[in-house]
C-alpha positions, 0 to 999 in steps of 0.5 A: 478494490481495483482489478488489474488488467492482464498486461498489468498482472504480467508486469507485476509478476515480472517485478523483482522488487515492490512495484511503484505506481504513479497517480498521473493527476497528482504525480504521487508515487505509491508502492504496491506490496502483497497483502500478507506483507502489509498485514505483517508490517501492521502487526509489527508496528502494533496496530494488528492485522489491517490496522497500521498502528494502535494509537488513535492519537496518531491518526492525524499522521495520515495525509487526508486530501479534501 
């Protein structure tokens, strides 16, 4: 887990929409959402709390960098 700096926490509090983060090394963009929204999304998709889906055969859909 990464703890936000005070400046980052203030920026997050001012956001009206999910915050987008960029990895400066890969230029990959991430969307930051609250944990309760993530858990709700997981439960809707079918995998349950903290588990994005319930079909283990779909695990290869996640991009894994070596």
